[in-house]
N, C-alpha and C positions, 0 to 999 in steps of 0.2 A: 903332215896328215896324221891326225890322232887315230889311234886304234885301241879298241876296248876288247876285252875277252869276256865271253858270256858262257854260263852254264846252260846247256840246252836240256829241257825236260818236256815230257809229254803229259797231256791230259786228254784222254780219248785219242783222236787222230790229230789233234792240234799240237804244234810245237811252240814252245815259249822259251824265252831266254831271260836270264837275270845276270847282272854284272857280277863277275866272279869275285870282285872285291867285297861284295855284300854277303858272300857265302862263307860260313864258318866251317861247315862240314856236311857231307852227304852220307847218311847212314841207312842201313837196311831197315825196312819197315818193321815195327814192333807194335803189338796191340797196346792201346792206351787204356788208362783207367778213366771211366766216365766221371764227370764232375756235375753234381746236381745244379740245376739252374744256370748252366753255362749257355752262352749263345749257341744257336743251332749248328753253326759251322765249326765250332770247336769240338773236335773228335774226343778230346780228353787230355790227359797228362801222362808223361813218361818220366822215368828216372834217366837223365842224360848226364853222365859223368858226375854223379853225386848231386845234381841239381834237378829239381822238378820243373819241367817246362811244358807249356801248353802246346798242343798239336792242332793245327788248323787244317781242315780238309779243303783244299783249293777247289775241288769239284763242287762241294756244297757252297762255297763262297761265290763261285761263278755260276751257280744254278745249273750245273751240268748233271747228267745222270751219274749217280754214284754206283760204281761197279765193285765187284769183289777185288780184294788185293791179290796180287800175284807175286811170284818170286822176283819180279822186276820192280815192284813198288818200293819207293824210297821216301825218306824224310830229309828235306833240305833244312838244315839248321842255320838260322841267321841271328845276328845280334840286333835287337830292336831297343835302342837306348841302352839301358843297363840290364836288360833281360834277354834271354835267349828264347826263340820261338821256332817250332818246327812246322814245316808245311809238307803235307802228304801229296806226292805226285805219282803218276803211273810208272814213270821211268825217268831217270836222269841219264841221258845217253852219251853226252860228249861235251867238250868245250870248243868254242869257235871264236875266232878273231874277226871282228868287223871294223872297217874304217868308217869314218863319217859319211863318205859318199855312198855307202851301202845301207844307210839308215834313213828312212823317210819318217816324217812326223805321223802321229796317229791320225787316221782318216777322219774326216768330218762326220761320218755316220756314227761314230762312237759317241755315246752320251757323255756329258760332263762328269758324271759320277765315275764312269769307267776310265775316262781320260786321265783322271788324277793318278792312276797307277800304271797306265800304259804309256811308256816313254817313247815308243816308236815302233816301226816295223822294219826288221832287218831283211835285206834281200840277199839270199845265198844262192849263187848260181843263177840259172835261167828261170827255174820254176819253183823255188823253195822260199817260203816266207816264214819269218820267225817273229812272233809278237813279243816285244821286249817289255818287261815288267819291272816296276820298282816295288818289291815286296814290302818295303817300309811304309808304303802308302796304301797297301791293300786294306788296312784297317782304318776306320774313321777314328777320330779322337774319342768319341763316345765308346766305341768298341775297345779301344786301348784301355780306357778307364775301367771297363767291365773286367778285362783281363787282370788289371791291377788289383781289383777288388776280390778276385779269386784267391788272393794271398797264396800263391803257389811258388814263391821264391825261396821258401825254407829248404834247407838242405835235408836230404833223406838220410 
C-alpha cells in the first residue's frame, strides 16, 4: 500500500494538501514588490535566497475573498521547472501521511479547468476532508509564459 506525505495548508476555512516532495520550503510571509502589468493573481516578487521569485496569491487564483495577512500567513516555495515560485497561504499547519485508500478522485462537480490541478480528495478521520492539489498545474501554459516574460530570474 503506497503512502504519500502532504503539507496541509489553509485558505479561509478550507484545508488543502500538496505532496511534500514538491515543496522546497515554507517561509514566513513577507511583503512583495508589485510588478507592473503582471497577471492579477501575482502578488509581486520577493528576494528569496538571492533570487527574485514571483509570489502567487492562491486566494486570488481561486477567486476567494482576499483577507489581510496574519502572523500565520506563509509562503510555500516550490520548484516549477527551473524556476522557484512562492504561493501565499493563510497557514501551513502540518504534514500528514495518506495511503491510496484514503484518497478519492476529484468529484464530478468540479469543472475540467479546476480538475487539472485537483489530484483528489483525502479523507482524514471521520469528518475531515483535504483537497489535494498539484501546484505545478495551477498555472496554464499561457500564464507560465507570462511569468517567464517578467524576466525575474536575475539574481539580486
